[in-house]
GUZAGU-228536 format. One line per field, with one value per residue: residue number from 1; x, y, z of N, C-alpha, C, O in turn; chain; residue in one letter. Coordinates in Angstrom, 2 decimals, decimal comma, always signed. Atoms other than C-alpha are relative to their C-alpha. Example, Ala and Ser with C-alpha at 12.3 -4.5 7.8 and 13.67 -1.06 7.14 Angstrom:
2
pos [1_2] $
n.u [+0,89_-0,82] $
n.v [-1,19_-1,19] $
n.w [+0,00_-0,06] $
ca.u [+12,30_+13,67] $
ca.v [-4,50_-1,06] $
ca.w [+7,80_+7,14] $
c.u [+0,90_-0,77] $
c.v [+1,20_+1,09] $
c.w [+0,00_+0,73] $
o.u [+1,94_-0,26] $
o.v [+1,18_+2,20] $
o.w [+0,66_+0,90] $
unit [A_A] $
code [A_S] $
END
This chain:
136
pos [1_2_3_4_5_6_7_8_9_10_11_12_13_14_15_16_17_18_19_20_21_22_23_24_25_26_27_28_29_30_31_32_33_34_35_36_37_38_39_40_41_42_43_44_45_46_47_48_49_50_51_52_53_54_55_56_57_58_59_60_61_62_63_64_65_66_67_68_69_70_71_72_73_74_75_76_77_78_79_80_81_82_83_84_85_86_87_88_89_90_91_92_93_94_95_96_97_98_99_100_101_102_103_104_105_106_107_108_109_110_111_112_113_114_115_116_117_118_119_120_121_122_123_124_125_126_127_128_129_130_131_132_133_134_135_136] $
n.u [-0,60_+0,50_-0,55_+0,29_+0,08_+0,05_+0,38_-0,24_+0,84_-0,37_+0,92_+1,43_+0,47_+0,01_-1,28_-1,09_-0,48_-0,66_-0,72_+0,21_-1,16_+0,15_-1,13_-0,92_-0,74_+0,43_+0,66_-0,61_+0,34_+0,87_+0,81_+1,46_+0,61_+1,44_+0,20_-0,25_+1,04_+1,37_+0,05_-0,88_-1,37_-1,08_-0,28_+0,81_+1,05_+0,27_+0,87_-0,74_-0,90_+0,86_+0,29_-1,17_-0,14_+1,05_-0,29_-1,15_+0,39_+0,92_-0,75_-0,78_+0,92_+0,49_-1,10_-0,09_+1,13_-0,23_-1,07_+0,56_+0,85_-0,83_-0,13_-1,15_+0,37_-1,03_+0,10_+1,20_-0,07_+1,16_+0,14_+1,06_+0,56_+0,51_+1,00_+0,14_+1,24_+0,47_-1,01_-0,23_-0,30_+1,24_-0,19_-1,21_+0,40_-1,17_+0,06_-0,99_-0,27_-0,88_-0,45_-0,22_+0,15_+0,70_+1,15_+1,22_+0,57_+0,71_-0,98_-0,67_+0,95_+0,09_-1,20_-0,10_+0,94_-0,53_-1,10_+0,64_+0,51_-0,98_-1,28_+0,00_+0,47_+1,46_+0,52_-0,22_+0,89_+1,42_+0,61_+0,45_-1,08_+0,53_-1,03_+0,24_-1,21_-0,16_-0,94_-0,58] $
n.v [+0,11_+1,08_+0,04_+1,30_+0,30_+1,45_+0,56_+1,41_+0,46_+1,32_+0,61_-0,19_-1,38_-0,58_+0,11_-0,31_-1,37_-0,29_-1,27_-0,74_-0,80_-0,86_+0,04_-1,10_+0,32_-0,86_+0,94_+1,29_+1,07_-0,48_+1,10_-0,11_+1,23_-0,09_-0,95_-1,39_-0,39_+0,07_-0,26_-1,14_+0,48_-0,83_+0,25_-0,74_+0,78_-0,52_-1,17_-1,21_-0,27_-0,63_-1,34_-0,86_-0,22_-0,91_-1,33_-0,56_-0,27_-1,13_-1,21_-0,41_-0,47_-1,30_-0,94_-0,28_-0,85_-1,32_-0,66_-0,38_-1,17_-1,09_+0,02_+0,75_+0,49_+0,15_+1,35_+0,80_+1,16_+0,83_+1,34_+0,79_+1,04_+1,09_+0,81_+1,38_+0,61_+1,17_+0,46_-0,97_-1,38_-0,71_-1,44_-0,71_-1,34_-0,88_-1,11_-0,91_-1,33_-0,68_-1,37_-0,48_-1,46_-0,70_+0,71_-0,07_+1,29_+0,59_+0,51_+1,13_+1,12_+0,44_+0,72_+1,21_+0,98_+0,43_+0,93_+1,23_+0,76_+0,21_+0,63_+1,39_+0,94_-0,11_+0,71_+1,42_+0,51_+0,12_-0,24_-1,36_-0,87_-1,24_-0,98_-1,15_-0,80_-1,20_-0,92_-0,88] $
n.w [-1,31_-0,84_-1,36_-0,59_-1,42_-0,11_-1,30_-0,29_-1,10_-0,50_-0,93_+0,20_-0,13_-1,35_-0,70_+0,91_+0,06_+1,25_+0,14_+1,24_+0,38_+1,17_+0,92_-0,32_-1,21_-1,10_-0,90_+0,30_-0,94_-1,07_-0,48_-0,09_-0,48_-0,26_-1,10_+0,43_+0,96_-0,50_-1,43_-0,29_-0,09_+0,54_+1,41_+0,96_+0,64_+1,34_+0,02_-0,33_+1,13_+1,01_-0,52_+0,20_+1,43_+0,46_-0,56_+0,71_+1,38_-0,04_-0,36_+1,16_+1,04_-0,41_+0,19_+1,44_+0,38_-0,60_+0,76_+1,31_-0,22_-0,48_-1,46_-0,50_-1,33_-1,02_-0,55_+0,24_-0,89_+0,27_-0,58_+0,62_-0,86_+0,82_-0,68_+0,48_-0,49_+0,74_+0,93_+1,08_-0,34_+0,34_+0,17_-0,40_-0,43_+0,00_-0,96_+0,57_-0,53_+0,93_-0,22_+1,36_+0,00_+1,06_+0,58_-0,81_-0,36_+1,13_+0,97_-0,64_+0,03_+1,40_+0,40_-0,82_+0,55_+1,30_-0,31_-0,52_+1,14_+1,07_-0,35_+0,48_-1,02_-0,05_+1,16_-0,21_-1,04_+0,34_-1,30_-0,21_-0,43_-0,56_-0,29_-0,85_+0,07_-0,80_+0,62_-1,02] $
ca.u [+8,78_+8,39_+8,91_+9,03_+7,96_+8,31_+7,07_+8,05_+5,60_+6,47_+3,97_+0,22_-1,91_-2,22_+1,16_+3,20_+5,11_+6,75_+8,82_+8,27_+10,97_+11,20_+13,45_+14,96_+16,16_+14,45_+12,31_+14,09_+12,82_+10,21_+8,31_+4,57_+2,22_-1,41_-1,07_+0,43_-2,35_-5,45_-4,54_-1,87_+1,35_+4,68_+5,39_+3,82_+0,89_-0,30_-2,96_-0,57_+1,84_-1,01_-1,93_+1,60_+1,74_-1,59_-0,65_+2,69_+1,24_-1,58_+0,82_+3,06_+0,10_-1,30_+2,11_+2,21_-1,27_-0,43_+2,77_+0,90_-1,39_+1,54_+1,44_+4,53_+3,50_+5,54_+4,23_+1,71_+1,07_-1,24_-2,37_-4,37_-6,64_-7,24_-10,40_-10,39_-13,84_-15,06_-11,78_-11,75_-10,14_-13,32_-11,95_-8,96_-9,70_-7,12_-6,47_-4,60_-3,00_-1,47_+0,55_+0,36_+1,05_-1,35_-4,01_-7,63_-9,69_-11,79_-8,79_-7,06_-10,18_-10,49_-6,89_-6,98_-10,07_-8,49_-5,38_-7,62_-9,14_-6,00_-3,13_-2,08_-2,72_-6,29_-6,83_-5,46_-7,65_-11,17_-12,37_-14,20_-11,70_-12,64_-10,77_-10,73_-8,32_-7,02_-5,34_-2,95] $
ca.v [-3,81_-6,84_-7,05_-10,18_-11,15_-14,70_-16,90_-20,21_-22,13_-25,13_-27,44_-27,37_-24,24_-23,80_-25,05_-24,24_-21,09_-19,35_-16,46_-13,77_-11,90_-9,13_-9,14_-5,81_-7,39_-4,71_-7,46_-10,78_-13,94_-12,06_-14,57_-15,15_-17,74_-18,52_-16,56_-13,48_-13,54_-14,46_-13,83_-11,59_-13,47_-11,89_-11,55_-10,16_-11,33_-10,95_-8,37_-5,93_-6,30_-5,49_-2,55_-1,17_-1,64_+0,11_+3,00_+3,47_+3,28_+5,68_+8,19_+8,22_+8,59_+11,48_+13,16_+12,87_+14,40_+17,22_+18,01_+18,00_+20,67_+22,79_+21,81_+20,65_+18,39_+18,63_+15,30_+12,66_+10,08_+7,19_+4,10_+1,35_-0,75_-4,07_-5,96_-9,74_-11,32_-14,77_-15,59_-12,46_-9,06_-6,99_-3,48_-1,23_+1,91_+4,62_+7,10_+10,11_+13,12_+15,62_+18,75_+20,62_+24,36_+26,49_+23,88_+24,21_+21,41_+20,88_+20,48_+18,18_+16,01_+15,89_+14,79_+12,32_+10,64_+10,57_+8,89_+6,40_+5,36_+5,50_+4,07_+0,64_-1,12_+0,24_-1,16_-4,53_-4,91_-6,19_-4,74_-1,69_+1,15_+4,03_+7,18_+9,64_+12,53_+15,45_+18,44_+20,37] $
ca.w [-19,20_-16,96_-13,20_-11,08_-7,61_-6,36_-3,55_-2,01_+0,18_+2,35_+4,00_+4,44_+4,68_+8,45_+9,70_+6,63_+5,85_+2,98_+1,76_-0,84_-2,72_-5,28_-8,32_-7,19_-3,94_-1,82_-0,30_-0,03_+1,63_+3,67_+5,78_+5,40_+6,84_+7,59_+10,84_+9,15_+6,58_+8,54_+12,17_+13,71_+13,16_+12,34_+8,64_+5,52_+3,41_-0,18_+0,70_+2,37_-0,56_-2,98_-0,74_-0,85_-4,61_-5,13_-2,81_-4,56_-8,06_-7,23_-5,61_-8,67_-11,04_-9,02_-9,02_-12,82_-13,20_-10,79_-12,70_-16,03_-14,56_-13,33_-9,64_-7,78_-4,90_-1,71_-0,43_-1,43_+1,28_+0,48_+2,38_+0,73_+2,93_+1,18_+2,13_+1,68_+2,01_+1,02_-0,68_-2,87_-2,69_-2,59_-2,26_-2,03_-0,02_-0,74_+2,06_+0,69_+2,31_-0,06_+0,40_-2,91_-2,92_-4,94_-5,69_-4,63_-3,17_-6,31_-8,62_-6,14_-5,89_-9,70_-10,19_-7,28_-8,72_-12,17_-10,68_-8,84_-12,17_-14,33_-12,28_-13,62_-10,29_-10,19_-13,66_-12,58_-9,50_-10,13_-6,86_-5,68_-5,31_-3,04_-2,09_+0,77_+0,92_+2,91_+1,28_+3,51] $
c.u [-0,68_+0,71_-0,42_-0,05_-0,12_-0,37_+0,39_-0,87_+0,41_-1,08_-1,46_-0,39_+0,19_+1,33_+1,19_+0,43_+0,71_+0,77_-0,39_+1,23_-0,33_+1,27_+1,04_+0,87_-0,40_-0,73_+0,52_-0,30_-0,79_-0,99_-1,49_-0,56_-1,51_-0,27_+0,22_-1,05_-1,38_-0,15_+0,90_+1,44_+1,00_+0,27_-0,94_-1,14_-0,31_-0,82_+0,75_+1,00_-0,78_-0,33_+1,16_+0,20_-1,04_+0,26_+1,15_-0,33_-0,89_+0,74_+0,81_-0,89_-0,55_+1,08_+0,15_-1,12_+0,14_+1,04_-0,50_-0,84_+0,78_+0,14_+1,17_-0,32_+1,22_+0,00_-1,36_+0,17_-1,28_+0,11_-1,11_-0,43_-0,65_-0,98_-0,11_-1,24_-0,36_+0,98_+0,29_+0,44_-1,18_+0,20_+1,39_-0,45_+1,27_-0,25_+1,18_+0,11_+1,01_+0,34_+0,44_-0,23_-0,78_-1,20_-1,22_-0,58_-0,67_+0,95_+0,72_-0,90_-0,12_+1,19_+0,19_-0,94_+0,45_+1,14_-0,55_-0,47_+1,11_+1,28_-0,06_-0,47_-1,52_-0,62_+0,12_-1,01_-1,45_-0,78_-0,53_+1,18_-0,61_+1,15_-0,53_+1,30_-0,06_+1,07_+0,49_+0,57] $
c.v [-1,14_+0,07_-1,32_+0,06_-1,51_-0,42_-1,46_-0,35_-1,41_-0,50_+0,28_+1,44_+0,55_-0,08_+0,38_+1,45_+0,20_+1,29_+0,62_+0,88_+0,82_-0,06_+1,07_-0,30_+0,85_-0,83_-1,37_-0,99_+0,50_-1,10_+0,32_-1,37_+0,19_+1,03_+1,44_+0,48_+0,11_+0,27_+1,20_-0,45_+0,95_-0,40_+0,79_-0,88_+0,62_+1,29_+1,28_+0,35_+0,66_+1,43_+0,96_+0,31_+0,99_+1,42_+0,67_+0,39_+1,24_+1,31_+0,52_+0,56_+1,37_+1,06_+0,40_+0,94_+1,40_+0,78_+0,46_+1,26_+1,18_+0,09_-0,88_-0,49_-0,05_-1,44_-0,60_-1,25_-0,80_-1,34_-0,69_-1,08_-1,04_-0,82_-1,35_-0,59_-1,19_-0,43_+0,93_+1,33_+0,81_+1,49_+0,42_+1,42_+0,83_+1,16_+0,91_+1,27_+0,64_+1,40_+0,52_+1,50_+0,50_-0,70_+0,21_-1,40_-0,69_-0,60_-1,22_-1,23_-0,57_-0,86_-1,28_-1,08_-0,51_-1,00_-1,33_-0,89_-0,45_-0,71_-1,48_-1,02_+0,07_-0,77_-1,51_-0,60_-0,04_+0,10_+1,42_+0,81_+1,31_+0,89_+1,00_+0,78_+1,18_+0,83_+0,95_+1,24] $
c.w [+0,74_+1,34_+0,62_+1,51_+0,09_+1,41_+0,05_+1,19_+0,37_+0,95_-0,32_+0,32_+1,41_+0,73_-0,89_+0,09_-1,32_+0,05_-1,33_-0,23_-1,23_-0,82_+0,35_+1,21_+1,20_+1,06_-0,38_+1,11_+1,21_+0,36_-0,09_+0,37_+0,11_+1,08_-0,45_-0,99_+0,63_+1,49_+0,29_+0,18_-0,63_-1,45_-0,87_-0,49_-1,35_-0,01_+0,36_-1,10_-1,15_+0,43_-0,22_-1,48_-0,52_+0,50_-0,75_-1,43_-0,07_+0,28_-1,17_-1,11_+0,34_-0,17_-1,47_-0,44_+0,58_-0,79_-1,37_+0,10_+0,59_+1,51_+0,40_+1,41_+0,93_+0,52_-0,35_+0,85_-0,14_+0,73_-0,76_+0,98_-0,91_+0,82_-0,71_+0,66_-0,88_-1,08_-1,17_+0,57_-0,51_-0,23_+0,42_+0,32_+0,13_+0,96_-0,33_+0,82_-0,95_+0,46_-1,37_-0,01_-1,21_-0,59_+0,88_+0,16_-1,18_-1,03_+0,55_-0,05_-1,42_-0,40_+0,81_-0,53_-1,36_+0,21_+0,52_-1,15_-0,97_+0,41_-0,39_+1,04_+0,15_-1,15_+0,16_+0,98_-0,48_+1,31_+0,02_+0,52_+0,45_+0,43_+1,01_+0,03_+0,95_-0,70_+1,07_-0,62] $
o.u [-1,91_+1,91_-1,47_+0,73_-0,69_-0,22_+0,37_-0,88_+0,65_-1,45_-1,80_+0,43_+0,77_+1,67_+2,30_-0,13_+1,01_+0,83_-0,73_+1,85_-1,21_+2,37_+2,24_+1,91_+0,10_-0,61_+0,35_+0,03_-0,54_-1,65_-1,91_+0,07_-2,03_-1,19_-0,54_-1,22_-2,12_-1,26_+0,77_+2,16_+0,63_+0,33_-1,80_-1,35_+0,02_-0,58_+0,52_+1,30_-0,28_-0,32_+0,95_+0,54_-0,73_+0,11_+1,09_+0,07_-0,68_+0,49_+0,86_-0,55_-0,64_+0,79_+0,38_-0,87_-0,17_+0,86_-0,16_-0,93_+0,19_+0,59_+1,36_-0,25_+2,30_+1,05_-2,39_+1,08_-2,38_+1,17_-2,12_+0,37_-1,65_-0,67_-0,42_-1,31_-0,28_+0,57_+0,96_+0,00_-1,39_-0,49_+2,07_-0,88_+2,11_-1,27_+2,34_-0,90_+2,07_-0,50_+1,50_-1,37_-0,55_-1,87_-1,10_-0,21_-0,53_+0,72_+0,97_-0,45_-0,14_+1,03_+0,68_-0,56_+0,26_+1,21_-0,02_-0,35_+1,00_+2,01_-1,11_-1,12_-2,15_-1,65_-0,71_-1,51_-1,95_-1,52_-0,16_+1,87_-1,26_+2,29_-1,65_+2,38_-1,12_+2,17_-0,30_+1,10] $
o.v [-1,28_+0,33_-1,87_+0,75_-2,14_+0,34_-2,16_+0,37_-2,25_+0,21_+0,81_+2,24_+1,63_+0,84_+0,55_+2,24_-0,76_+1,97_-0,07_+1,37_+0,47_-0,17_+0,83_+0,33_+0,62_-0,57_-1,82_-0,77_+0,08_-1,66_+1,44_-2,40_+1,28_+1,84_+2,33_+1,68_+1,05_+0,37_+2,23_+0,05_+1,83_-1,59_+1,52_-1,98_+1,78_+2,17_+2,32_+1,52_+1,59_+2,35_+2,09_+1,44_+1,86_+2,38_+1,86_+1,46_+2,13_+2,32_+1,73_+1,55_+2,24_+2,17_+1,56_+1,91_+2,39_+1,97_+1,55_+2,02_+2,22_+1,11_-1,96_+0,28_-0,46_-2,04_+0,06_-2,05_-0,28_-1,96_-0,06_-1,91_-0,76_-1,22_-1,42_-0,71_-1,10_-0,82_+0,53_+1,74_+0,94_+2,10_-0,22_+2,16_+0,57_+1,84_+0,52_+1,87_+0,08_+2,11_+0,15_+1,95_+0,07_-0,12_+0,32_-2,33_-1,90_-1,71_-2,18_-2,33_-1,78_-1,93_-2,27_-2,25_-1,69_-2,00_-2,39_-2,11_-1,51_-1,18_-2,11_-2,00_-0,96_-1,44_-2,26_-1,70_+0,95_-0,80_+2,25_+0,38_+2,00_+0,43_+1,48_+0,21_+1,58_+0,35_+1,59_+2,10] $
o.w [+0,70_+1,40_+0,29_+2,16_-0,80_+2,37_-0,96_+2,19_-0,51_+1,89_-1,38_+0,74_+1,57_+1,47_-0,39_+0,85_-2,04_+1,08_-2,30_+0,71_-2,01_-0,28_+0,20_+1,39_+2,31_+2,26_-1,51_+2,27_+2,34_-0,52_+0,17_+0,13_-0,13_+0,96_-0,06_-1,19_+0,36_+2,00_-0,38_+1,05_-1,40_-1,78_-0,39_+0,02_-1,59_-0,84_-0,26_-1,31_-1,79_-0,39_-0,67_-1,84_-1,32_-0,25_-1,06_-1,89_-0,89_-0,38_-1,42_-1,74_-0,53_-0,63_-1,78_-1,16_-0,09_-1,07_-1,82_-0,87_+0,90_+2,03_-0,16_+2,36_+0,54_+0,71_-0,24_+0,62_+0,10_+0,75_-1,10_+1,40_-1,57_+1,94_-1,90_+1,88_-2,11_-2,18_-2,12_+1,64_-1,71_-1,03_+1,22_-0,56_+0,99_+0,89_-0,17_+1,20_-1,23_+1,01_-1,89_-0,02_-2,34_-1,45_+2,10_-0,55_-1,35_-1,53_-0,17_-0,39_-1,60_-0,97_+0,28_-0,60_-1,68_-0,50_+0,19_-1,08_-1,58_-0,46_-0,27_+0,67_+0,37_-0,97_-0,34_+0,76_-1,01_+1,68_-0,81_+1,44_-0,33_+0,56_+0,89_-0,11_+1,44_-0,96_+1,76_+0,09] $
unit [A_A_A_A_A_A_A_A_A_A_A_A_A_A_A_A_A_A_A_A_A_A_A_A_A_A_A_A_A_A_A_A_A_A_A_A_A_A_A_A_A_A_A_A_A_A_A_A_A_A_A_A_A_A_A_A_A_A_A_A_A_A_A_A_A_A_A_A_A_A_A_A_A_A_A_A_A_A_A_A_A_A_A_A_A_A_A_A_A_A_A_A_A_A_A_A_A_A_A_A_A_A_A_A_A_A_A_A_A_A_A_A_A_A_A_A_A_A_A_A_A_A_A_A_A_A_A_A_A_A_A_A_A_A_A_A] $
code [M_K_R_K_G_S_A_I_W_N_G_N_L_K_Q_G_N_G_T_V_S_L_E_S_G_V_L_E_N_A_Q_Y_S_F_K_S_R_F_E_S_G_K_G_T_N_P_E_E_L_V_G_A_A_H_A_G_C_F_S_M_Q_L_S_A_F_L_S_E_E_G_F_E_P_D_K_I_E_T_T_S_E_I_T_L_E_E_G_E_I_K_R_S_H_L_I_L_T_G_T_V_P_G_I_D_K_E_K_F_E_E_L_A_N_K_A_K_E_K_C_P_M_S_K_L_L_K_A_E_I_T_L_E_Y_D_L_K] $
END
């Protein structure tokens, strides 16, 4: 399986701008710029796209592990905070809230940590990956 994302950049770094698109068409020509990446301009940036990808991948992996253990999650909500320092993505901090009937805290923590290590996006990132969670 192969998936594609693409980007077009026009101009120099600080005054230029670009767009990013996904093969699926769900995101098409979304604007990004120096301001949206390093300041507070309108538009997306690579780090928030990586964050969304990591959160989505992790959530699906956790759902798979829960199902394998006989638990049916009602909801898995994950945010990934990406830290960019000195030109490198240094960490992805996963913030998880799960609603999983019948599971105890220890089992949830075990499976969440297993998902943190095993999801394909975690394996791709060469950054520190941390996790905090809340079980409801």
